[in-house]
GUZA-894959 format. One record per residue: x, y, z of N, C-alpha, C, CB in turn. Coordinates in steps of 0.2 Angstrom, whole numbers, always signed. Glycine has a CB too. Example, Ala and Ser with C-alpha at 12.3 -4.5 7.8 and 13.67 -1.06 7.14 Angstrom:
    npx    npy    npz   capx   capy   capz    cpx    cpy    cpz   cbpx   cbpy   cbpz
    +66    -28    +39    +62    -22    +39    +66    -16    +39    +57    -22    +45
    +64    -11    +35    +68     -5    +36    +64     +0    +39    +70     -3    +29
END
This chain:
    npx    npy    npz   capx   capy   capz    cpx    cpy    cpz   cbpx   cbpy   cbpz
     +4     -6     +0     +0     +0     +0     +4     +6     +0     -5     +0     +6
     +3    +11     -4     +7    +17     -5     +7    +21     +2     +4    +21    -10
    +12    +25     +3    +13    +29     +9     +7    +34     +9    +20    +32    +10
     +4    +35    +15     -1    +41    +15     -8    +39    +13     +1    +46    +12
     -9    +32    +11    -15    +30     +8    -18    +26    +14    -15    +26     +2
    -25    +26    +14    -29    +22    +18    -32    +16    +15    -34    +26    +22
    -32    +10    +18    -34     +4    +14    -42     +5    +13    -34     -2    +19
    -44     +3     +7    -51     +4     +4    -52    +11     +2    -55     +2    +10
    -47    +16     +2    -49    +23     +0    -44    +24     -6    -48    +27     +6
    -47    +29    -10    -43    +32    -15    -38    +37    -13    -47    +34    -21
    -34    +40    -17    -30    +45    -14    -33    +52    -12    -25    +47    -20
    -40    +53    -15    -43    +58    -13    -48    +57     -7    -48    +61    -18
    -47    +51     -3    -50    +50     +3    -57    +47     +2    -51    +56     +7
    -59    +46     -4    -66    +43     -5    -66    +36     -6    -69    +46    -12
    -71    +32     -4    -71    +25     -5    -73    +23    -12    -75    +22     +1
    -72    +17    -13    -74    +15    -20    -82    +16    -21    -72     +7    -21
    -85    +14    -16    -93    +15    -16    -95    +22    -18    -96    +12    -10
    -92    +27    -14    -93    +34    -15    -91    +36    -22    -90    +38    -10
    -86    +34    -25    -83    +36    -31    -88    +33    -36    -76    +33    -33
    -90    +26    -36    -95    +23    -40   -101    +27    -41    -96    +16    -38
   -104    +29    -35   -110    +33    -35   -109    +40    -38   -113    +34    -28
   -103    +43    -37   -102    +50    -40   -102    +49    -48    -95    +53    -38
    -99    +43    -50    -99    +42    -57   -106    +40    -60    -94    +36    -59
   -110    +37    -56   -117    +36    -58   -120    +43    -60   -121    +33    -52
   -119    +48    -56   -122    +54    -58   -118    +58    -63   -123    +59    -52
   -112    +58    -63   -108    +61    -68   -109    +59    -75   -100    +61    -66
   -110    +52    -76   -111    +49    -82   -118    +51    -85   -111    +42    -82
   -122    +54    -81   -129    +56    -83   -129    +64    -83   -134    +54    -78
   -123    +67    -83   -123    +74    -85   -123    +79    -79   -128    +76    -89
   -123    +76    -73   -123    +80    -67   -116    +82    -64   -127    +76    -61
   -116    +88    -61   -110    +90    -57   -111    +87    -50   -109    +98    -57
   -106    +84    -47   -107    +81    -41   -102    +84    -35   -106    +73    -41
   -104    +85    -29   -100    +87    -24   -101    +82    -18   -102    +94    -22
    -95    +80    -15    -95    +76     -9    -96    +81     -3    -88    +72     -8
   -102    +81     +0   -103    +86     +5   -103    +83    +12   -110    +88     +4
   -100    +77    +13    -99    +74    +20    -92    +76    +22   -100    +67    +21
    -91    +78    +29    -85    +80    +31    -83    +75    +37    -85    +87    +33
    -76    +74    +37    -73    +70    +42    -72    +75    +48    -67    +67    +40
    -74    +72    +54    -72    +76    +60    -65    +75    +62    -76    +74    +66
    -61    +80    +62    -53    +79    +63    -51    +75    +69    -50    +86    +64
    -46    +71    +68    -44    +66    +73    -48    +61    +75    -41    +71    +79
    -53    +59    +71    -58    +54    +73    -59    +50    +66    -65    +57    +76
    -63    +45    +67    -66    +41    +61    -73    +43    +60    -65    +33    +63
    -75    +48    +62    -82    +50    +62    -83    +55    +56    -85    +54    +68
    -88    +53    +51    -90    +58    +46    -97    +61    +47    -90    +54    +39
    -98    +67    +45   -104    +70    +46   -107    +72    +40   -103    +77    +51
   -113    +70    +39   -117    +71    +32   -120    +78    +32   -122    +66    +31
   -120    +81    +26   -124    +88    +26   -131    +87    +28   -123    +90    +19
   -133    +91    +33   -140    +91    +36   -141    +84    +39   -145    +92    +30
   -136    +81    +41   -137    +74    +44   -139    +68    +39   -142    +75    +49
   -140    +70    +33   -142    +65    +28   -139    +64    +22   -150    +65    +27
   -136    +69    +19   -133    +69    +12   -126    +68    +12   -135    +76     +9
   -124    +63     +8   -116    +62     +7   -114    +66     +1   -115    +55     +6
   -119    +66     -4   -117    +70    -11   -123    +74    -12   -116    +65    -16
   -121    +80    -16   -126    +84    -19   -125    +84    -27   -126    +91    -16
   -130    +82    -31   -129    +82    -38   -133    +87    -41   -131    +75    -41
   -131    +91    -46   -134    +97    -49   -134    +96    -57   -132   +104    -47
   -139    +97    -60   -140    +96    -67   -147    +95    -69   -135    +91    -70
   -148    +96    -76   -155    +95    -79   -160    +99    -75   -156    +88    -79
   -159   +105    -72   -164   +109    -69   -166   +105    -62   -170   +110    -73
   -161   +101    -59   -162    +98    -53   -157    +99    -48   -163    +90    -54
   -158    +99    -42   -153    +98    -36   -155    +92    -32   -152   +105    -32
   -151    +88    -31   -152    +81    -28   -148    +80    -22   -152    +75    -33
   -150    +79    -16   -147    +77    -10   -147    +70    -11   -150    +80     -4
   -141    +67    -10   -140    +60    -11   -137    +56     -4   -135    +58    -17
   -141    +51     -2   -139    +47     +4   -135    +41     +0   -145    +45     +8
   -129    +40     +2   -125    +34     -1   -125    +29     +4   -118    +37     -3
   -126    +23     +1   -126    +17     +6   -125    +11     +1   -133    +16     +9
   -124     +5     +5   -124     -1     +1   -131     -5     +1   -118     -6     +4
   -132    -10     -3   -138    -13     -3   -141    -16     +3   -138    -18     -9
   -136    -18     +8   -138    -21    +14   -141    -16    +19   -132    -25    +17
   -139    -10    +19   -141     -5    +23   -146     +0    +20   -135     -1    +26
   -149     -2    +14   -153     +3    +11   -159     +5    +15   -155     -1     +4
   -163     +0    +18   -169     +2    +21   -168     +6    +27   -173     -5    +23
   -162     +5    +31   -160     +9    +37   -159    +16    +35   -154     +6    +40
   -155    +17    +29   -154    +24    +27   -160    +27    +24   -149    +23    +21
   -165    +23    +22   -172    +26    +20   -175    +29    +26   -176    +21    +16
   -175    +25    +31   -178    +27    +37   -175    +33    +40   -178    +21    +43
   -168    +33    +40   -164    +39    +42   -166    +45    +39   -157    +38    +41
   -167    +45    +32   -169    +51    +28   -176    +53    +30   -168    +50    +21
   -181    +48    +30   -188    +50    +31   -189    +53    +38   -192    +44    +30
   -185    +51    +43   -186    +54    +50   -183    +61    +51   -183    +49    +55
   -179    +63    +45   -176    +70    +46   -180    +76    +44   -170    +70    +42
   -181    +80    +49   -185    +86    +47   -181    +91    +42   -186    +91    +53
   -175    +91    +42   -171    +95    +37   -171    +92    +30   -163    +95    +39
   -172    +85    +30   -173    +82    +23   -180    +84    +21   -172    +74    +24
   -185    +84    +25   -191    +86    +23   -191    +93    +20   -196    +85    +29
   -188    +98    +24   -188   +105    +22   -184   +105    +16   -184   +109    +28
   -179   +101    +14   -175   +101     +8   -180   +100     +2   -170    +96     +8
   -184    +95     +3   -189    +93     -2   -195    +98     -3   -193    +86     +0
   -197   +101     +2   -202   +106     +2   -200   +113     -1   -205   +108     +9
   -193   +114     -1   -191   +120     -4   -188   +118    -11   -185   +123     +0
   -190   +113    -14   -188   +112    -21   -182   +107    -23   -186   +118    -25
   -179   +105    -17   -174   +100    -18   -176    +93    -19   -169   +100    -12
   -173    +88    -22   -175    +81    -22   -170    +77    -18   -175    +79    -30
   -172    +71    -16   -168    +67    -12   -168    +60    -16   -171    +66     -5
   -162    +57    -16   -162    +50    -19   -157    +46    -14   -159    +50    -26
   -159    +40    -13   -155    +35     -9   -152    +31    -15   -159    +31     -4
   -145    +30    -14   -142    +26    -20   -138    +20    -16   -138    +30    -25
   -139    +14    -18   -135     +9    -16   -131     +5    -22   -139     +4    -12
   -126     +2    -21   -123     -1    -26   -121     -9    -24   -116     +3    -28
   -121    -13    -29   -119    -20    -27   -114    -21    -33   -125    -25    -28
   -108    -23    -31   -102    -24    -36   -103    -32    -38    -95    -23    -32
   -103    -33    -44   -103    -40    -47    -98    -41    -52   -110    -41    -50
    -97    -47    -54    -92    -48    -59    -94    -44    -66    -91    -56    -61
   -100    -43    -67   -102    -39    -73   -102    -31    -72   -109    -41    -75
   -100    -29    -66   -100    -22    -65   -104    -20    -59   -101    -18    -71
   -105    -14    -58   -109    -11    -53   -117    -11    -54   -107     -4    -51
   -121    -14    -50   -128    -13    -51   -131     -8    -46   -131    -20    -49
   -134     -3    -48   -136     +2    -44   -144     +2    -42   -135     +9    -47
   -145     +3    -36   -152     +3    -34   -153    +11    -32   -154     -2    -28
   -158    +14    -35   -159    +21    -33   -167    +22    -32   -157    +25    -39
   -168    +26    -26   -175    +27    -24   -175    +35    -23   -177    +23    -18
   -180    +38    -27   -182    +45    -26   -187    +46    -20   -183    +48    -32
   -186    +50    -15   -191    +51    -10   -195    +58    -12   -188    +52     -3
   -201    +57    -11   -206    +63    -12   -208    +66     -5   -212    +61    -16
   -211    +72     -5   -214    +74     +1   -219    +70     +5   -216    +81     +0
   -223    +67     +1   -228    +62     +4   -225    +56     +7   -233    +60     -2
   -219    +55     +6   -216    +49     +9   -214    +50    +16   -210    +47     +5
   -214    +57    +18   -211    +59    +25   -217    +58    +30   -209    +66    +25
   -215    +56    +36   -220    +55    +41   -224    +61    +43   -217    +52    +48
   -230    +60    +45   -234    +66    +47   -232    +69    +54   -242    +64    +47
   -228    +66    +57   -226    +68    +64   -222    +75    +64   -221    +63    +67
   -221    +77    +58   -217    +84    +57   -223    +90    +58   -214    +84    +51
   -229    +88    +58   -234    +93    +58   -237    +94    +65   -239    +91    +53
   -239   +101    +66   -242   +102    +72   -250   +101    +71   -241   +109    +75
   -254   +102    +76   -261   +100    +76   -265   +104    +71   -264   +101    +83
   -262   +110    +69   -265   +114    +64   -263   +112    +57   -264   +122    +65
   -259   +107    +56   -257   +105    +49   -251   +109    +47   -262   +106    +45
   -248   +113    +51   -242   +117    +49   -235   +114    +50   -242   +124    +53
   -231   +115    +46   -224   +111    +47   -221   +115    +53   -220   +112    +40
   -218   +110    +57   -214   +113    +63   -207   +110    +62   -217   +111    +70
   -202   +115    +63   -195   +113    +63   -192   +114    +70   -191   +117    +57
   -190   +109    +73   -187   +110    +79   -180   +108    +79   -190   +105    +85
   -175   +112    +82   -168   +110    +81   -166   +108    +88   -164   +116    +79
END
């Protein structure tokens, strides 16, 4: 292993799975930004708004992307749907996609699900039907 490199990571600090997902959007004409950050001196990464690993823009869309593998797909879906910030993102015109990848001998197989505002739980609303955002 080359000096200064971490096992399972590329020279830019991104895992193969993250790079594969970035390429998924780039091949479709999107500009992609890695928006998770590593907390210094730890192994902890923090997602943008607590849910997005990537943001992809293009084709008159802005997409917050939760990156996972296929074994954790349903857990990541629940994580996003329980987030008030993710709901606010959608209500203000952003889109959300959860993307998983399975590596096979024939190449990567992607699983993508787009979440809509109606997918979010009603618990974000007060008794008058207004959206509440608590921090």
